[in-house]
C-alpha positions in Angstrom: 0.0 0.0 0.0 1.3 3.5 -0.8 2.7 5.6 1.9 0.1 8.3 1.2 -3.0 6.0 1.7 -5.5 7.5 4.0 -8.8 6.5 5.6 -11.3 9.4 5.6 -14.3 9.6 7.8 -16.9 10.2 5.2 -20.1 11.5 6.9 -22.1 12.4 3.9 -21.8 16.1 4.6 -20.1 18.9 2.7 -17.0 19.1 4.8 -15.9 15.5 4.5 -16.8 15.4 0.8 -14.5 18.4 0.0 -11.8 16.9 2.3 -11.9 13.7 0.1 -11.5 15.7 -3.1 -8.6 17.8 -1.6 -6.9 14.6 -0.4 -7.1 13.1 -3.9 -5.6 16.3 -5.4 -2.8 16.1 -2.9 -1.9 12.6 -4.2 -3.4 10.5 -1.5 -5.1 7.1 -2.1 -8.4 7.8 -0.2 -10.6 5.2 1.4 -14.0 6.6 2.4 -15.4 5.1 5.6 -18.9 5.9 6.9 -19.7 5.3 10.6 -23.2 3.9 11.3 -24.9 5.3 14.4 -28.3 3.8 13.6 -30.0 6.9 12.1 -29.3 6.4 8.4 -27.4 8.7 6.1 -25.3 6.1 4.3 -26.7 7.1 0.9 -25.1 10.6 0.8 -21.7 9.3 1.9 -21.8 6.5 -0.7 -22.9 9.0 -3.4 -19.8 11.1 -2.7 -17.5 8.1 -2.8 -19.0 7.0 -6.1 -18.7 10.5 -7.6 -15.0 10.7 -6.6 -14.3 7.0 -7.5 -12.9 6.1 -4.1 -13.5 2.8 -2.2 -16.3 3.0 0.3 -16.9 1.0 3.5 -19.1 1.2 6.6 -18.4 0.6 10.3 -21.0 0.0 13.0 -20.2 2.1 16.0 -23.6 2.0 17.7 -22.4 -0.1 20.7 -19.3 2.0 21.3 -21.3 5.2 21.0 -23.9 4.0 23.5 -21.2 2.9 26.0 -18.7 5.7 25.6 -20.9 8.7 24.8 -24.6 8.3 25.1 -24.7 6.7 28.5 -22.2 9.2 30.0 -24.2 12.0 28.3 -27.3 11.0 30.2 -25.5 10.4 33.5 -23.9 13.9 33.2 -27.3 15.7 32.8 -28.9 13.7 35.6 -26.0 14.8 37.9 -26.3 18.5 37.0 -23.4 18.6 34.7 -23.4 19.8 31.0 -21.8 17.2 28.8 -19.7 17.7 25.7 -20.4 14.6 23.6 -18.4 15.4 20.5 -15.2 15.9 22.6 -15.9 12.6 24.3 -16.7 10.7 21.1 -13.6 11.7 19.1 -11.0 9.9 21.2 -13.1 7.0 22.3 -15.3 6.1 19.3 -14.9 8.0 16.0 -11.1 8.1 15.6 -10.5 4.6 17.0 -13.0 3.3 14.4 -11.1 5.1 11.6 -7.8 3.8 12.8 -9.2 0.2 12.9 -10.2 0.6 9.2 -6.8 2.1 8.4 -5.1 -0.9 9.9 -7.3 -3.2 7.8 -6.4 -1.5 4.5 -2.8 -0.7 5.4 -3.2 3.0 5.4 -0.8 5.0 7.6 -3.0 8.1 7.9 -6.5 9.0 9.0 -8.4 12.1 8.0 -11.6 13.9 8.8 -13.3 17.1 7.7 -12.6 19.0 10.9 -11.3 22.5 10.7 -8.0 22.0 12.4 -4.3 21.7 11.5 -1.3 19.5 12.3 2.0 21.3 12.4 5.5 20.5 13.7 6.3 22.0 17.1 9.5 23.5 18.3 10.9 20.1 19.0 9.8 18.7 15.7 6.9 16.7 17.1 3.5 17.1 15.6 1.2 19.5 17.3 -2.6 20.1 17.1 -3.3 23.7 16.0 -6.4 25.8 15.4 -8.0 25.8 12.0 -9.1 28.9 10.1 -10.4 31.0 13.0 -14.0 31.7 11.8 -14.9 28.0 12.0 -12.1 26.4 14.1 -13.1 23.0 15.6 -9.9 22.2 17.5 -11.6 22.6 20.9 -13.5 19.4 20.1 -10.3 17.5 19.2 -8.3 18.4 22.4 -8.9 15.0 24.0 -7.1 13.1 21.2 -3.8 11.5 22.4 -0.6 13.2 21.3 0.6 9.8 20.0 -2.0 10.0 17.2 -1.2 13.4 15.9 1.5 12.3 13.4 -1.0 10.0 11.7 -3.8 12.7 11.3 -4.6 14.8 8.2 -7.1 17.7 8.3 -7.4 18.9 4.7 -9.8 21.8 5.6 -7.6 23.5 8.2 -6.7 26.4 6.0 -10.2 27.1 4.6 -13.2 29.0 5.8 -16.6 27.4 5.7 -17.8 29.6 2.9 -14.8 28.5 0.8 -15.5 24.9 1.4 -19.1 25.3 0.3 -18.0 27.0 -2.9 -15.4 24.2 -3.5 -18.1 21.6 -3.2 -20.1 23.5 -5.9 -17.0 23.9 -8.1 -16.1 20.2 -7.7 -19.7 19.2 -8.6 -20.1 17.1 -5.5 -23.6 15.7 -5.0 -23.9 17.1 -1.4 -22.8 20.6 -2.4 -26.1 22.2 -1.2 -26.7 19.9 1.7 -27.4 22.0 4.9 -24.9 21.9 7.7 -25.8 20.0 10.8 -25.3 21.9 14.0 -26.9 19.2 16.3 -25.7 16.3 18.4 -25.5 13.4 15.9 -27.6 11.0 18.1 -30.2 13.7 18.9 -30.9 14.9 15.3 -33.8 17.2 16.2 -31.9 18.9 19.0 -34.3 18.3 21.8 -31.9 16.7 24.3 -34.4 16.8 27.2 -37.0 14.8 25.3 -34.2 12.3 24.3 -33.3 11.9 28.0 -36.9 11.5 29.0 -37.4 8.8 26.3 -34.5 6.8 27.7 -35.8 6.4 31.3 -36.5 8.2 34.5 -35.4 11.8 34.8 -35.3 14.2 37.8 -38.8 15.5 38.7 -39.8 19.2 38.8 -38.4 21.1 41.9 -37.9 24.5 43.2 -36.0 27.4 41.7 -34.4 29.3 44.6 -32.2 32.3 45.0 -28.9 32.4 46.8 -30.7 33.0 50.2 -32.9 29.9 49.6 -36.1 31.7 48.8 -38.3 29.8 46.5 -38.9 31.7 43.2 -40.8 29.1 41.3 -40.8 25.6 39.9 -38.3 24.1 37.5 -39.1 21.4 34.9 -36.3 19.1 36.1 -32.6 19.8 36.5 -31.8 18.1 33.1 -33.4 21.1 31.4 -30.7 23.6 32.6 -27.1 24.5 32.5 -24.9 27.0 34.3 -25.3 30.6 32.9 -28.6 29.8 31.2 -31.1 32.7 30.9 -33.8 31.6 28.4 -36.6 29.4 29.2 -36.8 30.0 33.0 -40.3 31.4 33.0 -39.7 33.4 36.3 -41.0 37.0 36.4 -38.4 39.3 38.0 -37.3 42.9 38.1 -34.0 42.0 36.5 -32.8 39.2 34.3 -32.2 35.9 36.0 -29.6 33.3 35.2 -28.9 29.7 36.4 -26.1 30.1 38.9 -25.9 26.6 40.4 -27.5 23.2 40.0 -27.9 21.1 43.1 -28.9 17.6 42.1 -28.9 16.3 45.7 -31.6 18.8 46.6 -33.2 18.9 43.2 -32.9 22.6 43.2 -31.8 25.1 40.6 -30.3 28.3 42.0 -31.0 31.6 40.1 -29.2 34.9 40.4 -28.8 38.2 38.6 -25.6 36.8 37.0 -23.1 38.8 39.0 -21.9 35.6 40.8 -21.2 33.8 37.5 -17.7 35.2 36.9 -14.9 32.9 37.9 -11.2 33.5 38.8 -10.1 29.9 38.7 -11.2 26.5 37.3 -10.0 23.0 38.1 -10.7 19.6 37.0 -9.6 16.1 36.1 -8.2 14.0 33.2 -5.3 16.2 32.1 -4.4 15.3 28.4 -1.1 16.9 27.4 -0.6 17.6 23.7 2.6 19.8 23.7 5.3 20.7 26.2 4.0 23.0 28.9 5.8 24.3 32.0 3.9 24.5 35.3 2.9 28.1 36.0 3.2 29.1 32.3 0.9 31.8 30.9 -1.6 30.3 28.4 -4.8 31.2 26.7 -7.8 29.2 27.9 -11.1 28.3 26.3 -13.8 27.1 28.6 -16.4 26.3 25.9 -16.6 25.8 22.1 -16.7 29.5 21.3 -14.4 32.3 20.2 -14.0 33.5 23.8 -10.5 33.1 25.2 -9.1 34.0 28.6 -5.5 34.5 29.7 -4.6 32.1 32.5 -1.8 30.5 34.4 -1.8 26.7 34.4 -0.8 24.5 37.3 -0.7 20.7 37.5 -1.3 20.2 41.2 -1.4 17.0 43.3 -5.2 17.4 43.2 -5.3 17.7 39.4 -5.1 20.4 36.8 -5.9 24.0 37.7 -6.0 27.3 35.8 -5.8 30.6 37.6 -7.6 33.1 35.4 -5.9 36.4 34.7 -9.2 37.9 33.6 -12.5 36.7 35.0 -14.4 34.2 32.8 -18.2 33.7 32.8 -19.9 30.6 33.9 -17.3 27.8 33.7 -19.5 24.7 33.6 -18.8 21.2 35.0 -18.8 18.7 32.2 -17.2 21.0 29.7 -13.6 21.2 28.6 -10.9 23.6 29.6 -8.5 23.8 26.6 -5.1 25.5 26.8 -3.4 27.2 23.9 -0.1 28.9 23.2 -1.0 31.0 20.2 -2.7 28.6 17.8 -1.2 25.5 19.3 -3.2 23.3 21.7 -1.2 22.5 24.8 -3.7 20.2 26.4 -7.1 19.9 28.1 -8.9 18.8 31.2 -12.6 18.2 32.1 -13.9 21.0 34.3 -15.3 19.9 37.7 -15.4 23.1 39.6 -14.6 26.8 39.7 -13.8 29.6 42.2 -16.3 32.4 41.7 -15.5 36.0 42.3 -16.2 37.0 45.9 -16.0 33.3 47.0 -13.1 31.8 48.8 
């Protein structure tokens, strides 16, 4: 097998279709591989493979997705956390399935349509770097092991989404006008609360309270809420109210005016290093999949990873990722389990 053989995760969407064409133009032998989660979609992926004349195969990941992503997703919400399923899926389900297929066909590389880059670091080792900033997706890849980086190819890293859409049209790809999906793949209609309720018992309604414990109203169940949420509370007040805390043991949701949401430190578990990093080094920190970044100082303590924020950050949320950067390079990540709010010890 040629040294430029690559297995591409072919989803049936525009991004992976354009990635396939760009890989072919770069001289790769491309094997398209569609991952079955039990909700259909194979036809679009297969039509892209046929249009480009590349081999096509499928892999059933339903069991792994249930075990590694869907069950933890449910458990997180029922425990008052806000899960990040894509970041959990990439290292435990999606990329392992692509690597298994690569081993089967003897391909040394794996590719996806993510907007990210692989670049050599100062020591020559491959590093994970941000894609074109308007649509960068590297936050969701920060749990990948460093040992995999040298085998990964991200053809779309230098492109903006609008450019990719136009390339799909220029290439005459059959999915060129297919809408983008912004939803969790296993909850295609976006109603995660209904999905949770369909899978079994969920927390019952309970009290909304303020910081002093005064009852303000009744919530629909803690799985409907996340830290910092403002919409959908249904509580009349003189000022805007935000979810400040979720207390699953008491089945209460704490509301505030939002002034107590700003944090000066976050800590967590599961440190995943991706590039050399000195303890106490100044970094840039992202606490959610957005463009918002915060300067911070990173510490790897006996109790786990911790970031002291050099500027306050709003509503760090247990269950989300803290991803550390030096410029565009991802240094590592950890799962957020707690935060020190301004005014608290």
